[in-house]
C-alpha positions in Angstrom: 50.9 -62.2 26.8 51.1 -58.7 25.1 50.3 -55.3 27.5 49.9 -51.6 25.9 49.7 -48.1 27.5 48.1 -45.7 26.1 49.2 -42.0 26.7 50.1 -40.6 30.0 48.1 -43.3 32.4 49.0 -40.3 35.7 47.3 -37.3 33.8 43.8 -37.3 34.3 43.5 -34.5 31.4 44.8 -36.9 29.2 43.0 -39.8 27.1 44.9 -42.6 28.6 44.1 -46.4 29.4 46.1 -49.4 29.8 44.8 -52.8 28.3 45.9 -56.5 28.5 45.4 -59.0 25.6 43.8 -62.0 27.9 45.6 -64.1 24.2 47.5 -63.4 21.5 47.1 -65.6 18.5 50.3 -63.3 16.5 53.1 -60.8 17.1 55.2 -59.7 14.2 57.2 -57.3 14.9 59.3 -55.2 11.6 62.6 -53.4 11.2 63.3 -52.1 7.6 65.5 -49.3 6.1 66.7 -48.4 3.0 70.2 -47.0 1.4 70.6 -44.2 -1.6 71.2 -45.2 -4.8 73.6 -43.0 -7.2 73.9 -44.0 -10.9 77.4 -43.5 -12.1 79.2 -43.5 -15.5 80.6 -46.9 -15.4 77.5 -48.7 -15.4 76.9 -49.2 -10.8 74.9 -47.5 -8.2 77.1 -45.7 -5.7 75.9 -45.5 -1.9 76.8 -43.0 0.8 74.2 -43.3 3.6 71.6 -45.8 4.8 68.1 -44.8 5.5 66.6 -46.4 8.9 62.8 -46.8 8.7 60.5 -47.0 11.3 59.5 -50.0 12.9 56.5 -51.6 12.8 54.2 -53.8 15.5 51.2 -56.2 14.2 49.5 -58.0 17.1 46.3 -60.0 16.6 45.0 -61.3 19.9 41.5 -61.5 21.8 40.1 -59.7 24.9 37.7 -61.6 26.7 34.4 -61.1 28.3 35.0 -63.6 31.0 37.5 -64.5 33.5 40.3 -66.5 31.2 43.4 -65.7 34.5 44.0 -63.7 37.3 47.0 -62.6 35.6 45.7 -59.2 34.0 45.4 -57.6 37.7 48.3 -58.5 38.6 49.6 -56.2 36.3 50.8 -52.8 37.0 51.4 -49.9 34.9 52.7 -46.1 37.0 50.4 -47.9 39.6 47.2 -48.6 37.3 45.9 -52.2 36.5 44.2 -53.0 33.0 41.3 -51.9 32.1 39.7 -55.4 31.5 41.2 -56.7 34.8 38.9 -58.0 37.2 39.9 -58.8 41.1 40.5 -62.5 41.9 37.1 -63.9 43.6 37.5 -64.3 47.0 36.9 -68.0 48.7 33.4 -69.3 47.5 31.4 -70.9 49.8 27.4 -72.5 49.8 25.4 -72.1 52.7 22.8 -75.0 53.3 23.7 -77.5 50.8 21.0 -80.1 51.9 18.2 -78.0 51.9 17.1 -79.7 48.8 17.1 -83.0 50.6 14.5 -81.3 53.1 11.8 -82.8 51.1 12.9 -86.0 50.8 12.4 -86.5 54.8 9.6 -86.7 56.7 8.0 -83.9 58.6 8.8 -85.8 62.2 12.8 -85.0 61.3 12.1 -81.6 59.1 10.1 -80.2 62.0 13.5 -79.5 63.4 15.7 -78.5 60.7 16.1 -74.9 59.3 13.7 -74.3 55.9 16.0 -72.1 54.0 17.6 -72.6 50.5 21.0 -73.0 49.4 23.1 -69.6 49.5 26.0 -68.4 47.7 28.4 -66.6 49.7 31.5 -64.9 48.7 30.9 -64.5 44.7 31.5 -60.9 42.8 29.9 -60.2 40.2 32.2 -59.6 37.0 33.0 -56.9 34.6 32.6 -57.0 30.9 35.0 -54.4 29.6 34.5 -55.1 25.9 32.6 -51.5 25.2 35.0 -49.6 27.5 37.5 -51.0 25.1 36.1 -50.6 21.6 35.2 -47.1 22.8 39.1 -46.3 23.8 40.3 -48.3 20.5 37.8 -46.0 18.5 38.7 -42.7 20.0 42.1 -42.8 19.9 42.0 -43.6 16.2 39.9 -40.8 15.6 42.6 -38.6 15.9 41.1 -35.3 16.8 39.3 -33.7 20.0 37.7 -30.8 20.7 39.4 -28.1 22.4 37.7 -26.6 24.8 39.7 -23.8 25.3 40.1 -22.8 21.9 36.9 -24.3 20.6 38.1 -25.8 17.9 38.8 -29.2 16.3 42.8 -30.3 16.5 44.9 -33.3 16.0 45.5 -35.5 18.8 48.7 -38.2 18.8 48.6 -40.7 21.6 52.1 -42.0 22.2 51.7 -45.3 23.7 54.3 -48.6 25.0 53.8 -52.2 23.9 54.7 -54.7 26.9 56.0 -57.8 26.5 54.7 -59.5 29.6 55.4 -63.2 31.1 53.4 -64.6 34.0 52.3 -61.0 34.9 55.6 -59.5 34.8 56.0 -56.7 32.7 58.8 -57.5 30.1 60.4 -56.0 27.3 59.0 -52.3 26.3 58.6 -50.5 22.9 58.1 -46.4 23.8 56.7 -43.9 21.5 54.7 -45.9 19.4 51.8 -45.0 17.1 48.5 -47.2 16.9 48.1 -46.9 12.8 45.4 -49.2 12.4 42.5 -50.8 14.5 39.7 -53.7 13.3 37.6 -55.9 15.3 36.5 -59.6 14.0 33.3 -61.0 14.7 32.1 -64.3 13.7 30.3 -67.3 14.5 32.9 -68.8 16.8 33.4 -65.4 18.6 32.0 -66.3 21.4 32.3 -63.7 24.1 35.5 -62.5 22.7 36.5 -59.9 21.1 38.7 -60.1 18.7 41.0 -57.6 16.9 43.9 -56.5 14.5 46.3 -53.6 16.0 49.4 -52.7 14.3 51.5 -49.8 15.6 54.8 -47.7 14.2 57.3 -46.2 16.3 57.8 -42.7 16.0 61.5 -40.4 16.4 61.1 -36.9 16.9 63.1 -33.8 16.2 64.5 -31.5 18.5 64.9 -27.8 17.4 67.7 -25.2 19.2 68.5 -21.8 18.9 71.8 -20.2 18.8 73.3 -17.4 18.2 74.7 -16.6 15.0 78.9 -16.0 14.7 79.8 -11.9 14.0 80.8 -11.5 10.6 84.5 -10.9 9.6 85.3 -7.6 9.3 85.6 -5.8 5.6 83.6 -8.6 4.2 80.5 -8.0 1.7 78.6 -9.9 4.8 80.1 -7.5 7.5 79.1 -4.6 5.6 75.8 -5.5 4.3 74.9 -6.2 7.6 76.7 -3.1 9.5 73.7 -0.9 10.8 72.3 2.9 9.0 71.8 5.4 11.2 68.3 6.2 10.4 67.9 10.1 9.9 64.0 10.3 9.1 61.9 12.0 6.6 64.2 14.1 4.7 63.0 18.1 3.2 63.9 18.2 -0.4 64.6 21.9 -1.4 62.4 23.7 -4.2 64.3 25.8 -6.4 62.7 28.2 -9.2 63.0 26.6 -12.9 63.9 28.1 -15.5 61.3 30.3 -17.3 60.0 27.9 -20.8 59.0 30.1 -24.3 56.0 27.2 -25.0 55.8 29.0 -28.4 59.6 28.7 -29.9 59.2 24.8 -28.7 56.3 24.1 -30.5 57.6 26.2 -33.9 60.8 24.0 -33.3 58.7 20.5 -33.1 56.7 21.1 -36.1 60.4 22.3 -38.1 62.0 18.9 -36.9 59.0 17.1 -37.8 58.0 17.8 -41.0 61.8 18.7 -42.4 61.1 21.4 -44.4 61.6 25.4 -44.2 58.2 26.5 -41.6 56.1 28.9 -44.2 56.7 32.6 -43.8 54.5 34.4 -41.7 52.3 36.4 -43.3 51.3 39.8 -42.8 47.4 41.1 -43.2 48.7 44.5 -42.4 
C-alpha cells in the first residue's frame, strides 16, 4: 500500500493533505543516469564524470468510495490521519428484531408485546472523500496561487513524501518528491472507485553561501586595479586668454594653398 503526504501538515497556511490509496495496481520506481562523452583522435569516447538523473515514481491505484479496510484510520503522519480515512464503525446491534413477526401472532398475544419496528444501533455515517481528493490533486497540479499580500499570481511547488506501508505501518519514505502527472480513468467497471495514475520526480536543491574574497597580493595588477582612489570632487579648469587671430590673413593663405597659384594683384581704384 502507498500513502502520500503533500506539503507541511503542521502548517495550516500551506496547501497540504495526506492520502492513502485503498488499492495499488502498479508501482514503479526508476533510477537512471548518464556519462559524459568526449570523442578523441583515436576514434573512441572518453568519460570524465557521471550525471545522476532525478529518480521517478509512477503509481496506479484506487481511492474507494466505500470502506475496504480500517487500515487508513490506523495510519498517521505528524498526528494527521489520511483525508480519505473513516473511523472504524462501532459495534452494531439491532433492537426489536422480532417485531416483524407480530403480524403473524394472534391479538391475544400481541396485545402484551411492544408495537415497534426494528432499529439499528451503533451505525455511523460513512464519508465519501473522492471529491475532496480530486480537488486537492487538481490544485497541486495547477502550480500557481494568488498571493493575497501582493494580489498577484505566483508559482507554487508542493513538496511531497511517498510512504510505503505494510498493514497500517509506515515503511520506507521518499521525501522531496514533486507530482508531475495526475490522471483519472473512469469506465463501466469503475463503480465507486476513483482510478488514478500519479507520477512523481524526486528533486534536489542547491544552496548558496556568501564569503569574503581574499585580498589580492600587493603590487599585482589586481591589487592596483582594486586600490582605492580619493574623490577630489569637481575641479575648476583655469581659463586663459587665447591669442588674437587675423581672420583675413588666414583666409588669404587658405585660398592660395587650395588654388596652388599666386594670388592676383590688388587693384587700386584710386
